[in-house]
N, C-alpha and C positions, 0 to 999 in steps of 0.2 A: 284685823289681819291684813286687809288690803292696804291700809295706811302704812303698816310696818313694811310691807313689800315696796311701797312707793319710796319710803325712806332709804331702803336698801338700794333701789334703782338709782336714786339721786346720789347716794354716796359713791356708787360705782362710776356714775357719770363724772362726778367731781374728781375722783382719783385719776380717771383717764385724761381729763383736762390738765391736771397738774403734771402728769407724766409727759404729755405732749409738749407743754411749756418748757419742761426741763430737758427736752431734746430727744425723747423717745420717738420711734417711728410712728407717725400717725396711722399708717396702714396696719401695723400690728396692733396698736392700741384700740383702734376702732373695730377691728375684727374681734378682738377679745371682748369689747364692750357689747357687741351684738350677741355673742354667745352667753356672756355672764348675765345680761339682762334676761335672756330667755330662760336660763336656769333658775334665776331668782324668782321669776314670775311663775315657775312651775310648768313651763311648756315642755312637752315630751320630746324625746330625741328625734322621733320621726318628723314632727313638725319643725324642729330646728333645722334638720338637714334638708327637708323638702321645701318648706315655706320661707325660711329665713336665708339660709346659705345658698340653696339652689335658686329659689324663686327671686330673692332679693338680688342675688349676684347677676342674674340675667335681665332683671327688670329694666335697667337703664343701659343695656348693651348698645342701643341705638345712639345714645349720647356719645359713647366712645367712638363710634363710626364717624360721627360728625367731627369730633376732635381730630381724627385721622385726616379727613379731607381739608380741614383748616390748616393743619400743620403741613400738609402736602402743598397747598397753595402758597404758604409762607416760604417753603423751600424753593418753589419756582421763582418767586419774586427775588429771593436772595441769589440764586445761582444764575439767573438771567442778567443780574446786575441792575434790575429796575429799582429795587429798594435803596441800594447804595447811591444810585444816580439821583434819586429824589432828595435824599439827605444832603449830598454834597452840593447840589444846585441851590437848595434852599439856604444853606450856610453861606455860600458865596454871595447871595443876595444880601445877607445880613452884614457882610463886610467885616472889618476888624474892629467890631464893637461887641465886647464880651456879653453885656447884658442883652443886646438884641440877638446875639448868637444863641444864648441860653433860651430866650423866648422862642426863637425859631425852631431849635431842636425839640423843645417840649411840644410845640404845636404839631410839627411834622410827624414826630413819633406817634402822637395821639391819632393823627389821620391814618398813618400806616397800620396801626393796630386796631383800626375798626374792622379789618379783615384778616390781618396776619395773626398767627397764634403759635405758642410754644416757646419753650426755653431756647431752642436753637435759633428761632427767629429773633428773639430778644438779644441773644449774644451776637448774632450777625450784625444787627443794627448798632448794638452797644460798642463793638470794637471800632466802629466808624465814628459814632457821635461823641463818645466820651473823650477820646484823645483830641478831637477837634475843639471841644470846650476847654479842656485843661491846657491845651497849647496856647490858648488865648488868655491864660492866667486865671480861669475860673477855678476856685478851690474845689478839691475832690469832694468835700463834704456837701457842697452845693451841686456839683455836676451829677453826682450819683442820684439824688432824688429828682433832679430835673428830668433825667432819663426815665426812671421807674414810674414817676407820676405821669409822664406822657404815655407810657404803656397802659397804666391804669385808666387814664382818661379815655383812651380808645376802647377800653373794655366795656364802657357804658353801652355802646352800640355794636360791639363785636358780634359777628354772626355766629361764631363757634360758641361763645359764652351763652348767647341766647338759645342756640339750638340744644345745648346740653341742659341748661336750667329749665327749658320748656318741659322736660320730662319730670322735673321735681315740682314745678309749679303748674299743674294742669290748668289749661284755659288761657294762658298768656299768649299774646299775638304780637308779631313784629309789624305793627301798624299803628296809625293814629288812634287815640290821642297819646298812647303810651310812648310811641316812638319819639314824639316831640319832646316828652319829658326826658327820655334817655339822651337825646342830642343836647338838651339843656344841661344834663349832667356832665357831658363831655366839656361843654363850655365853662361850667362852674369849676370843674377840677383844673382845667387849664388856667383859669383866672386865679385860683388858689395857688397853683404852682408859680405863676408869674409874680404873685404877691410875695411868695417865699424868696424868689430870685431877687426881687427888688430890695427887700429888707436885708437879706444876708449879704448881697454884693455891696450895698451901701455901708453895711457894718464891717464886713470883712475886707472889702476891697478886692483887688485881683493881684495875683502873684506874677512874678516874671516867668515867662514861658520856660526858661532854662531849668526851673525847679520841678518841672513836670517829669515824672518817671514812667510814663506809659507811652509806648510806641504806637503810632498810628498805623493802621493797615495800609498797605500800598494800594493806591487807587487804581481801579480798573477803568477801561474805556467806557465812557458814558453811553447810555442808551438814548435813543431819540426822545425828544420832549413829548411826543404823542404817546409814548409808553407810560407816561406818568399818570394816565387815567386808570391804569389797571388796578392799583390798590383799592380804589374806591368803586370799581366796577361791580363787585359782588353786592355791596350795599345798595347801589343804585338799581340793580336788577330786581332785588327783593322789594325795595320801596316802590318802584315805579311799575313793575310788571308782575309782582306777586309770585315770582319763581320760588321753588323750594330750595333749601340750602345746598344739598348735595349737587343737583344739576347746575346750580349757580357757580359753585366752586369748579366743577368740571369745565364749564364754558370759560370761566376766567383763566384757568390753567392753559387751555388751548389758545385763548387770546394772547396771553403773555408770551407763549412760545411762538405764535404766529408773528407777533410784532417784533420779535427779536431773532427770527430764524436766520437772517443773513449771516450772523456771526458764527453759526454752527452748521448751516445747511439742513436739508430735510432729515437725513439719517441722524445727524447730531441732535436734532430736536426730539426725534423719537427716543433716542438714548437718554436724553435729559428727562423726558417724560417719565421713563421707567426709574431712572436713578433718584429723582426727587421723591418719588413715592416711597422707595426704600429708606431714604434718608430722613423721612418724616417720623419714622417709628421711634427712634431714640428720644425724640422730643416729648413724646406723649406717654412714655412708659409709666412714670409716677402718677400722673393725673388720671390715666386710665385705671390704674390699680385703685386709686382713691375713689373714683366713681363706682367701681364694682363693689368696694367695701361699704360705701355710703348707701348703696342700694340695699344692702343687708340691714344697715341701721334703720333705714326708713321702713323696711318690711317688718323689722322687729317692733319698732315704735307703733306700728299700725295694728299689731296683734292685740285683741281685746284684753288679754291678761295684763299686758304692759301699759297700754294707753289708759285703761281704767284705773290702774294703780298710780300712774304719774299725774293724772289730772288734778287730784286733790292737793298734791304737793306743789305743782307749778301754777295752779290757777290763781292764787293770791298775788303772784309776782308777774305773770304774763299779761300782755294787753288783751283787752276784750272789745275795744272800740277803735275806730280809725284814729281818733285823737290820742288815745292811750298808746297805740302802736307807734305813731309818729314821735311821741315824746320818749317812748322806750328806746327806739333805735337812735334817736338824736343824742340821747345821753349815754347810752351803753354801746352803740354801734361801733364807735371808733376804738375805744379801749378794749372792747370785747372781741375785736377781730385780730389783735396783735398776738403773735406767737400761737396762732391757730386756736384762739380762744373760743368760748362757747357760742359766739355768734358767727362763726365761719361755717357756712352750709356744707362745704366739702371738708368736713371735719366733725367735731363734736356738735356743731350747730345742726347737723342732720337730725339729731334727736329732738331738739327744740322744734324744728320744722315739722317733724312727724306729729308732735303734740298740737302745735298751732293749726295744722291742717285738719286734725281730727276734731278740733273744737268747732269748726265751721262758723266762726264769728266774724272773721276779717276776710273781705273779698280777696281771692288769690292774686289777681293782677296788682291790686294795691299792696298786698304783702310783698310781692316780688319787687315792686318799685322801691319800697322802703328798704328791703334787704339788699338791694343791688349796691347801694352806696357803701355799706360796710364790706361787702364782697370785693368791690373795686379797691377800697383802701387796703384790704388784706393783700391783694395782688400787687400792690405797689409800695407798701410801707412795711410789711411784715418781713423781718430778716430771715424767717424760715421758708419764705416763698422762694422757689427755685431761681427765678431770674433776678430777684432782689438780692439773694445770697450771692449769686455770681457777680452782680454789679458792685456790691460793697467789697467783695474779695478782689475784683479787678482794679478798683480804685484805691484799695488799701484803707478804706474808711472803717473805723471801729463801729460795731453794732450800735453801741450807745450813742455815739456821735451822729450816726445816720438817723436814728429815731428822734433825737433831740431836734434835728433840722427838719425832718419830714413830718413827724407825727402831728404836731399842732395844726398844720395846714390840711392834713388828711382828716382830722377830727372836725375842723371847720367845714370842710366840704360835706361831710356826713350830716352835720347839723343843718346846713343850708338846704341840702337836698331833701331832708325829712320835712322841713318846714314848707318847702315848695310843693312837695308831694301832698301834704295835708291840704294846703291852700287850693291846689289844682283838682284833687280827686277825693279828699276826705270830708269836705264840708257839704252839707245838704244843698 
């Protein structure tokens, strides 16, 4: 009977994956999956409403709070002009050399998004970076992934991403030796993006700037060069002084406003402090809802009735050793993350995570390190991801063309990082 229940749970899981791939709301589908799993496993209504919907819904509330502070800091960088100044200054150093410009935009975007977070932050940087690249004749099908892969590279060490996933992967720490691996991930993804740029610009060449149909945002007055330290300040505070994430973001917000206060005055800075907080909320609505629903999925997957039924079904195909885990994610991590596939943790992958955690066979920090690469790829190559969807819409690149350009290099990054993770942490 338990085996038949497991078959039913697996069938429900696959149906939800297919529905999400076809464009249905991940929020609605995952909520239904948590409820359907509980009903199929014979869990009573009282436990469904108290332990899964209520308990799971609030289990990762602290992750949502960290997302709020990350989006708030991103809005401060945008509205003070610091982020725009960093991008424009870096591009000016590149000169009128399209390939060097693409390299520079990708790298600077990665560095900015080590601390910035949210679709609003991505759009604010994108409306500056994308027209600059295309005005130099870089084809839109190349410019779009140059930008999104930069956002993804920064996510390897992004404080908000770590702070939220810290709740899903208990025991991970923002410190050595894992932090060195995450910085290596940023470098590897930047290198993969540069390889993509080099191959495609050599093959496609560049167009005449007159063919570009995207207007650049009017530049604002530059902030002083010393303000350029602010985007990396939060990462440095945690790495060097072991501060907690929320106090770090608060101090960084105050620092950004203090270094640019002359443009607004004291009262103007206070008003901007309040305004940026409110402006951060539209950025995080969807991701906050997903975190809430995924808490329900995790809570459901950890119920004995569900985990005991799923283990016999998934055990033959899921990894049980560090070597198997590295191979599993290297082969399936790339393709399994596109269109919010079954390896996306904030999605149907939450169910797989619940099962792997319940097996207690793979060390949690090692599991997070392996899963981070597919997560980063999803956040930069998946057309259903919010800022990726905006980017391909803004540049008018068809979904298929975007995937054809970006996906091979995203999969390459995943394979390289899984191999490095095993070599660094998986061997005796």
